[in-house]
C-alpha positions as CSV (number, residue, x, y, z in Angstrom):
1,M,0.0,0.0,0.0
2,T,1.4,3.4,-1.0
3,R,2.1,6.1,1.7
4,P,0.6,9.5,0.9
5,R,3.0,12.6,0.2
6,W,2.4,15.7,2.4
7,P,2.8,19.0,0.7
8,L,6.0,21.1,1.7
9,F,4.5,24.5,1.4
10,P,3.3,24.9,5.1
11,L,6.9,24.1,6.3
12,T,8.5,26.6,4.0
13,V,6.2,29.3,5.2
14,C,6.8,28.4,8.8
15,L,10.6,28.7,8.3
16,A,10.2,32.0,6.6
17,L,8.1,33.4,9.4
18,T,10.6,32.2,12.0
19,A,13.4,34.0,10.2
20,C,11.5,37.3,10.1
21,S,10.3,37.2,13.6
22,P,12.0,39.6,16.2
23,G,12.9,36.7,18.4
24,G,14.5,34.8,15.6
25,G,17.8,33.6,17.2
26,E,21.4,33.9,16.3
27,G,21.0,33.1,12.7
28,A,18.6,35.9,12.2
29,T,21.2,38.5,13.5
30,R,23.8,37.4,10.9
31,L,21.5,37.9,8.0
32,S,20.6,41.6,8.9
33,T,22.3,44.5,6.8
34,P,24.5,46.9,8.8
35,P,24.1,50.7,8.4
36,P,26.6,52.5,5.9
37,K,29.8,54.1,7.3
38,T,31.5,57.4,5.9
39,T,35.3,56.9,5.0
40,A,37.7,60.0,5.2
41,L,39.8,60.6,2.1
42,A,43.5,60.6,2.6
43,V,45.2,63.8,1.3
44,R,48.5,65.7,1.6
45,T,48.7,69.4,2.4
46,V,51.2,72.3,2.3
47,R,51.2,75.6,4.1
48,A,50.4,78.5,1.8
49,Q,53.0,81.3,2.2
50,E,53.1,85.0,1.1
51,G,55.8,85.7,-1.4
52,E,56.9,86.8,-4.8
53,L,57.1,84.5,-7.7
54,T,60.3,84.8,-9.9
55,V,61.5,83.2,-13.0
56,V,64.9,82.8,-14.6
57,R,65.0,84.3,-18.1
58,T,67.7,83.6,-20.8
59,V,68.3,86.1,-23.6
60,A,70.8,86.4,-26.4
61,A,73.5,89.0,-26.1
62,T,76.3,90.4,-28.3
63,L,79.8,90.9,-26.9
64,E,81.2,94.4,-27.5
65,A,84.4,96.1,-26.6
66,G,84.5,98.6,-23.7
67,R,85.2,101.3,-26.3
68,D,84.6,100.9,-30.0
69,S,85.3,103.8,-32.3
70,N,85.4,104.5,-36.0
71,V,88.2,107.1,-36.0
72,A,87.7,109.8,-38.6
73,A,90.2,112.1,-40.3
74,Q,90.2,115.7,-39.0
75,A,91.4,117.0,-42.3
76,G,90.9,116.2,-45.9
77,G,93.8,114.9,-48.0
78,T,95.5,112.0,-49.8
79,V,96.7,109.0,-47.8
80,T,100.5,108.7,-48.1
81,R,101.2,106.0,-45.5
82,V,99.3,103.4,-43.4
83,L,101.5,103.0,-40.4
84,V,99.6,100.2,-38.5
85,A,98.4,96.8,-39.8
86,E,94.9,95.4,-39.0
87,G,94.9,93.5,-35.8
88,E,97.9,95.4,-34.4
89,R,97.8,96.9,-30.9
90,V,98.4,100.6,-30.5
91,T,98.9,103.1,-27.7
92,T,97.1,106.4,-27.0
93,G,98.2,109.0,-29.5
94,Q,100.1,106.6,-31.8
95,P,99.9,107.6,-35.5
96,V,98.0,105.1,-37.7
97,V,97.4,106.9,-41.0
98,Q,99.4,109.7,-42.5
99,L,97.9,112.2,-45.0
100,D,99.8,114.3,-47.5
101,D,101.2,117.2,-45.4
102,T,103.0,119.2,-48.1
103,G,100.6,122.1,-48.1
104,A,100.3,122.2,-44.3
105,R,104.1,122.3,-43.9
106,Q,104.4,125.1,-46.4
107,A,101.7,127.1,-44.6
108,L,103.5,126.5,-41.3
109,T,106.8,127.8,-42.8
110,S,105.1,130.9,-44.1
111,A,103.4,131.6,-40.8
112,R,106.7,131.3,-38.9
113,L,108.4,133.7,-41.3
114,A,105.6,136.2,-40.9
115,L,106.0,135.9,-37.2
116,Q,109.7,136.5,-37.4
117,Q,109.2,139.6,-39.6
118,A,106.6,141.0,-37.2
119,E,108.8,140.4,-34.2
120,L,111.7,142.1,-36.1
121,S,109.6,145.2,-36.9
122,L,108.5,145.4,-33.3
123,R,112.0,145.2,-32.0
124,Q,113.2,147.9,-34.4
125,A,110.3,150.2,-33.4
126,R,111.1,149.7,-29.8
127,E,114.8,150.5,-30.4
128,A,113.9,153.6,-32.3
129,V,111.7,154.8,-29.4
130,Q,114.5,154.2,-27.0
131,A,117.0,156.0,-29.3
132,A,114.7,159.1,-29.6
133,R,113.9,159.4,-26.0
134,P,117.1,161.1,-24.7
135,A,116.8,163.9,-27.3
136,L,113.1,164.4,-26.5
137,E,113.8,164.5,-22.8
138,A,116.6,167.1,-23.5
139,G,114.2,169.1,-25.5
140,V,111.8,169.1,-22.5
141,R,114.5,170.2,-20.2
142,A,115.6,173.0,-22.5
143,A,112.0,174.2,-22.9
144,E,111.5,174.2,-19.2
145,L,114.7,176.4,-18.8
146,G,113.6,178.7,-21.6
147,L,110.2,179.1,-19.9
148,R,111.8,180.0,-16.6
149,R,114.0,182.7,-18.3
150,A,111.0,184.1,-20.2
151,R,108.9,184.4,-17.1
152,E,111.8,186.1,-15.3
153,E,112.1,188.6,-18.1
154,A,108.4,189.2,-18.2
155,R,108.3,189.9,-14.5
156,N,111.3,192.4,-14.8
157,A,109.6,194.1,-17.7
158,Q,106.4,194.5,-15.8
159,K,108.3,196.0,-12.8
160,R,110.2,198.5,-15.0
161,Y,107.0,199.4,-16.9
162,D,105.3,200.1,-13.6
163,D,108.3,202.4,-12.6
164,G,108.0,204.2,-15.9
165,Q,111.4,202.9,-17.0
166,L,110.1,200.7,-19.9
167,P,107.8,201.5,-22.8
168,E,104.6,199.5,-23.2
169,A,105.9,197.9,-26.4
170,A,108.8,196.3,-24.6
171,L,106.5,195.0,-21.9
172,L,104.2,193.4,-24.5
173,A,107.3,191.8,-26.2
174,A,108.4,190.3,-22.9
175,Q,104.9,188.8,-22.3
176,A,104.8,187.4,-25.8
177,G,108.2,185.7,-25.2
178,E,106.7,184.1,-22.0
179,A,103.7,182.7,-24.0
180,Q,106.0,181.3,-26.7
181,A,108.1,179.6,-24.1
182,E,105.0,178.0,-22.5
183,S,103.9,176.7,-25.9
184,A,107.4,175.3,-26.6
185,L,107.4,173.4,-23.3
186,A,104.0,171.9,-24.0
187,Q,105.1,170.8,-27.5
188,A,108.3,169.2,-26.1
189,R,106.4,167.3,-23.4
190,N,103.8,166.1,-25.9
191,A,106.5,164.9,-28.3
192,L,108.1,162.9,-25.4
193,A,104.7,161.4,-24.4
194,Q,103.8,160.4,-28.0
195,N,107.2,158.9,-28.7
196,G,106.5,155.5,-30.5
197,R,102.7,155.7,-29.9
198,A,101.4,157.0,-33.2
199,G,101.2,155.5,-36.7
200,A,101.3,152.0,-38.1
201,G,105.0,151.7,-37.2
202,S,104.4,152.3,-33.5
203,P,105.3,149.5,-31.0
204,E,101.6,149.3,-30.0
205,A,100.5,148.6,-33.6
206,L,103.4,146.2,-34.2
207,E,102.6,144.3,-31.0
208,L,99.1,143.5,-32.5
209,S,100.8,142.3,-35.6
210,V,103.0,140.0,-33.6
211,Q,100.0,138.5,-31.8
212,S,98.2,137.9,-35.1
213,A,101.3,136.2,-36.5
214,R,101.6,133.9,-33.5
215,A,97.9,132.9,-34.0
216,G,98.7,132.1,-37.6
217,V,101.6,129.8,-36.5
218,T,99.3,128.0,-34.0
219,Q,96.7,127.5,-36.7
220,A,99.2,126.2,-39.2
221,E,100.6,123.8,-36.6
222,T,97.1,122.5,-35.8
223,A,96.5,122.0,-39.6
224,L,99.8,120.0,-39.9
225,E,98.9,117.9,-36.8
226,R,95.6,117.0,-38.3
227,T,97.3,115.4,-41.3
228,V,98.2,112.5,-38.9
229,V,95.2,110.3,-37.8
230,R,96.1,109.0,-34.3
231,A,94.6,106.5,-32.0
232,P,92.4,108.3,-29.4
233,F,92.9,105.5,-26.9
234,A,94.9,102.3,-26.5
235,G,93.5,99.2,-28.2
236,V,93.5,97.1,-31.3
237,V,93.1,98.3,-34.9
238,V,90.3,96.0,-36.1
239,S,90.2,97.4,-39.6
240,V,91.6,100.1,-41.8
241,G,89.2,101.6,-44.3
242,T,91.6,103.4,-46.6
243,E,94.7,102.7,-48.8
244,V,97.8,104.7,-49.9
245,G,96.9,107.1,-52.6
246,E,93.2,107.3,-51.7
247,A,91.7,110.7,-51.0
248,V,89.7,111.0,-47.8
249,G,87.5,113.9,-46.7
250,Q,87.4,115.6,-43.4
251,G,85.2,113.6,-41.0
252,S,85.5,110.4,-43.1
253,P,86.1,107.2,-41.0
254,V,89.7,105.9,-41.6
255,F,90.1,103.0,-39.2
256,R,88.2,101.2,-36.4
257,L,89.7,100.9,-33.0
258,V,88.4,98.7,-30.1
259,E,89.5,98.7,-26.5
260,T,90.0,95.1,-25.5
261,G,90.7,95.6,-21.8
262,E,86.9,95.6,-21.1
263,V,84.2,93.6,-22.7
264,R,80.5,94.4,-22.5
265,A,77.4,92.5,-23.3
266,R,74.4,94.2,-25.0
267,F,71.0,92.6,-24.9
268,N,67.3,93.6,-24.9
269,V,64.6,92.9,-22.3
270,T,61.0,93.7,-21.9
271,P,60.0,96.9,-20.1
272,A,58.7,94.9,-17.2
273,D,62.0,93.1,-16.7
274,A,64.0,96.3,-17.2
275,A,62.5,97.7,-14.0
276,A,64.4,95.0,-12.1
277,L,67.7,95.5,-13.9
278,A,69.0,98.7,-12.2
279,P,72.7,99.7,-12.7
280,G,74.9,97.4,-10.6
281,T,72.5,94.4,-10.9
282,R,74.6,91.2,-11.3
283,L,73.8,88.7,-14.0
284,N,75.2,85.4,-15.3
285,L,76.7,85.3,-18.8
286,D,77.5,82.1,-20.7
287,A,80.1,82.4,-23.5
288,G,82.8,80.2,-24.9
289,G,81.7,77.3,-22.7
290,Q,82.3,79.2,-19.5
291,T,80.1,81.2,-17.2
292,Y,81.0,84.8,-16.3
293,V,79.5,87.4,-14.0
294,A,78.3,90.6,-15.6
295,A,77.1,93.8,-13.9
296,V,74.5,96.1,-15.5
297,Q,76.1,99.4,-16.5
298,R,73.2,101.2,-18.1
299,L,69.8,100.8,-19.8
300,S,68.0,103.3,-21.9
301,G,64.7,103.1,-20.1
302,V,62.9,103.7,-23.4
303,A,61.7,100.8,-25.5
304,G,62.7,100.7,-29.1
305,A,60.6,99.9,-32.1
306,D,60.6,96.2,-31.1
307,R,59.2,97.2,-27.7
308,L,62.3,96.0,-26.0
309,V,64.7,98.0,-23.8
310,P,68.5,97.9,-24.6
311,V,70.7,96.9,-21.7
312,T,74.5,97.0,-21.4
313,A,76.4,95.0,-18.8
314,R,80.1,94.8,-18.1
315,V,81.6,91.3,-18.2
316,E,84.0,90.7,-15.3
317,G,87.1,88.8,-16.3
318,G,86.0,88.6,-19.9
319,A,88.9,90.4,-21.6
320,A,89.7,87.3,-23.6
321,L,86.2,87.0,-25.0
322,P,85.9,87.7,-28.8
323,V,84.4,91.1,-29.6
324,G,81.3,90.6,-31.7
325,G,80.7,87.1,-30.4
326,A,77.4,85.7,-29.1
327,A,76.6,85.0,-25.5
328,Q,73.6,84.1,-23.3
329,V,72.6,86.2,-20.4
330,R,70.6,84.8,-17.5
331,Y,68.8,86.9,-14.9
332,R,65.9,86.5,-12.5
333,A,62.7,88.5,-13.0
334,A,59.6,88.8,-10.8
335,V,56.4,87.7,-12.5
336,G,53.9,88.2,-9.7
337,G,53.3,88.2,-6.0
338,G,50.7,87.0,-3.6
339,V,50.1,83.7,-1.7
340,L,52.2,80.9,-3.1
341,V,50.9,77.4,-3.5
342,P,52.0,74.4,-5.7
343,S,50.5,74.3,-9.2
344,A,49.1,70.9,-8.4
345,A,46.9,72.5,-5.6
346,L,45.0,74.5,-8.2
347,S,41.6,73.2,-9.3
348,V,39.7,74.7,-12.2
349,E,36.0,74.0,-12.4
350,G,33.5,75.8,-14.6
351,G,36.2,78.3,-15.6
352,E,36.8,79.2,-11.9
353,S,40.1,78.6,-10.1
354,A,40.1,77.3,-6.6
355,V,42.1,75.5,-3.9
356,Y,40.9,73.1,-1.2
357,V,41.8,74.2,2.4
358,V,41.7,71.6,5.2
359,G,40.3,72.5,8.6
360,D,38.8,70.2,11.3
361,G,39.0,67.2,9.0
362,V,37.0,68.8,6.3
363,A,38.1,70.1,2.8
364,R,36.6,73.5,1.9
365,R,36.8,74.9,-1.7
366,V,38.2,78.4,-1.7
367,P,38.0,80.4,-5.0
368,V,41.2,82.3,-5.9
369,R,42.5,84.6,-8.5
370,V,45.7,83.5,-10.2
371,E,48.4,86.2,-10.5
372,A,51.2,84.3,-12.0
373,E,52.6,80.8,-12.4
374,A,56.2,79.6,-12.7
375,R,58.5,76.8,-11.6
376,G,55.7,74.6,-10.4
377,Q,54.2,77.4,-8.2
378,V,51.2,79.7,-8.5
379,A,50.8,83.1,-6.9
380,V,47.1,83.6,-6.0
381,R,44.9,86.2,-4.3
382,G,41.9,85.4,-2.1
383,L,43.7,82.9,0.1
384,D,45.0,83.5,3.6
385,A,48.7,82.9,4.1
386,G,49.3,79.9,6.4
387,A,46.2,77.9,5.2
388,R,46.7,74.1,4.8
389,V,46.1,73.5,1.1
390,V,45.5,70.1,-0.5
391,T,48.1,69.1,-3.0
392,P,47.8,67.4,-5.3
393,V,44.0,67.6,-5.6
394,P,42.7,64.0,-5.7
395,G,40.0,63.1,-8.2
396,G,36.5,63.3,-6.9
397,L,37.3,65.7,-4.0
398,Q,34.2,67.7,-3.3
399,D,33.6,70.8,-1.1
400,G,32.8,69.7,2.4
401,A,34.3,66.2,2.0
402,R,35.8,64.6,5.1
403,V,39.6,64.1,4.8
404,R,42.5,63.0,6.8
405,V,46.0,64.4,6.3
406,A,48.4,61.6,5.3
407,G,51.9,61.4,6.6
408,G,54.2,64.0,5.2
409,G,51.6,66.7,5.0
410,S,52.8,70.0,6.4
């Protein structure tokens, strides 16, 4: 006889109800879902600091001599000799080019002869004055004696006339003799005073002639000196721009002279960088495989057509560097200031720059304005110095997220 099969449904339901009942046992506890937990994101931080952001710039420079001059002729003429070869060193005042000086020498000879003639005429005039003086002085003495006698005779005549012993005509004749004696003395004295002072042959006039002749000699000597083109300073004759037999005009360049004792570097910078390159500022200069120190000497302060400011710097110990060679100048320039943070700390969302600042275990997003960026740092505004800034910013970091500073954060 077959045993009947009981349905399993009531047992399944019973087990399900037991599992769901509050008093379900130990097995029921293991099957319940625990509440979710919030995990803090590990980040690293740095302290934001106030400062100025600088950058090292490198610009091309040209090496120049301390003095570089295209020496010009001070007079026109034909070149008769070139006394120095290109590349030769010369001293101050050393002749380099000789122009034809025939005319200048003749003019100097004539001027010297004219001076000698003028001096001779002056000497003769002075001798004549000295020779005439004794006679003129004797004439004055004789006239003085004659006047004394005439006055004495006039007084006696007046006394005798008053006594009735002399007629009036004799008195008048004695008085006329006194007047003539006075006139003769005046003439003698005037002749002595005018001795050698009147006329073109007087010593005074001839002295002016001598002075004029001396000026003519000086002018002729200067003209002769200008036929020699000399080195205005010690240096090396880089090039000679004329040849023997060639005519040069006054003011025409004849040779180029450079002073090799000092080398300068010339370069251009932006107006913003020029503000930081005051005279005396020290720079680094790379040339010929070596690094030199250069000091700014001058800068124009006015940008040229290329909107760059020319700067000249003296190269210390660079006397052996080739004039006209190329070099590289390195200097540090400020690009902006503010609160400095690493570039990796900057987050840009929706066109707005921001950083994340950690405080009390929470990251807060702080919008900032970027002033400058260089060398892995950013200068920003809108952030307090000393703030702990997250860097680098991990992906998915949100404003208000809980964080914990990992080891190594400052």
